C-alpha angles and dihedrals in degrees: 000000000000116000113197095149096234104195095230142099123219129229118191127193103204099180098058113127095008087135091061094065108032093160091069099027102054091101102011137041130246093262093059098047108126114248138176099010101291109021139082125223093253092055092076094051095045092045092050091052098047091043087061094049099263107146100166113073129163122195112199109200131191107187145334091040101140094097090048092053090050091051104045097030110167093342095254095144089057094044089248098128099112142141092230119038113339122128117341117185112194114195123184114285092009087129137010108284096022109113139150103298129212098200143005094270092058091045094049092043089056091060098037093119089053091052091050092053096053125098102212118110097216139041126210115202119195143168122219105231097091125073116210142133094241125193106214091182089066089050091052091050091051091047092053095043093053094045089229127171090205129014121201120200116221140173127212103239140118118275106261115255091234091057094052094044102038107135102197127076111304095192092101096036105048123159127202139213125195133225107207139199102191102311094330116106108231097178138005115213122203119215095345118189102205121136125229131036114337136180092257117190118237089205092242114134131187117199140151111265096231092050091048091053091050094048094047095048091049094047095044091051088059094049096252119157114183123067097206100038099037102034112022103033096053093044102056091119097041099045130050098237112180134178131229116207113220114206100175129102116296136177112198113196111207104148142351093280093053089048090055094044096047093050091049091051087067090069085076112086095222092057093047090051093049093050101039104019099082112046129002120264114218127208142166113296114233098183093220130158121267115268114275124217109201136188111334097352111162117190125176132175094348134141106223127188126206124281097039125136114205126187100150138055120294124180133171094355143135111224120190127204121307098010117157122205112191130222113287093009117138118207121179137169092357143129111224114188128212123309095002116148123209107191134215118312095355117146120214125178128168094357133143114202121189119218125308096009119156121209106191127225118292097007120141121210121177134172127159138244093271097040116031117190113248123210115195120230123285093012125141116213 
């Protein structure tokens, strides 16, 4: 791991945007959604932080966090098992004053004593719905150069269709676009509907720890809830709020279709190189056997994790750990999650299976490129 001793602590909100993808977040949270054959969404954030020398990371969870706890454990794979700092998972009611929060202000207010007791100068706040191989050292350099009080990371991209057309309550799943003057943020827009490329926030914020404590205490005392809407937006004149443009590879998960599309993009070599070719991404070690290709196995353009057993034909797929493809089975254009079994002579095309699904012999399941079929976990078809 790199060790550049970045003087910052990390705070991750793993439940943000759970409502956007209920199919995968009914029993897990956004941060623990499987991605790219062997990883979880949170792996990319944690790896980016530790690669830049951040060794004090807090994960403030709301609900459905059992799978996340199983995955990250004590943080050993990310070198975050430490006496001081390390990985700190904060579930609701873990301590007096920590409850189920509605917005970032309530969450940060619940750990205000923890923030006051830390030694780091800066705080990095991040959600877990965007995959990237982020260089936080570059963010620190930009923050210092601009003289900002707060730096917001953004990407130039269109607002996802699922954001603009989400029918349920958006109060917990807001998104933000930025109006800029140079690097200075002139205005912060909530849930904008404009077409075309926008300065779309990645919900990564860089701020001095003492300033964050002051802002959170002031806002919480007034009953405010949302960090962006209730703190940043009204203080554009009082605070120096700047933006940092991220130009690296990103995969923003906003619904089931974007999950399918972003996984499938990794079958292109250029995208794989952009995501994994800079710094290493760490994940939980399963200690499984190498994948075995038996009999007349035929595998093309497929990302395959360890522990799989393949006897059939697989093309343009993402296979997670422990997947079994039976003799004569044909699997195309699909995402098959861990420990799923596709039995003899089954045909699967444009399908997403959650973990431990069984597709019995001879069955035929077909979606299409704009509407993949989803099979919930533990189901037998």
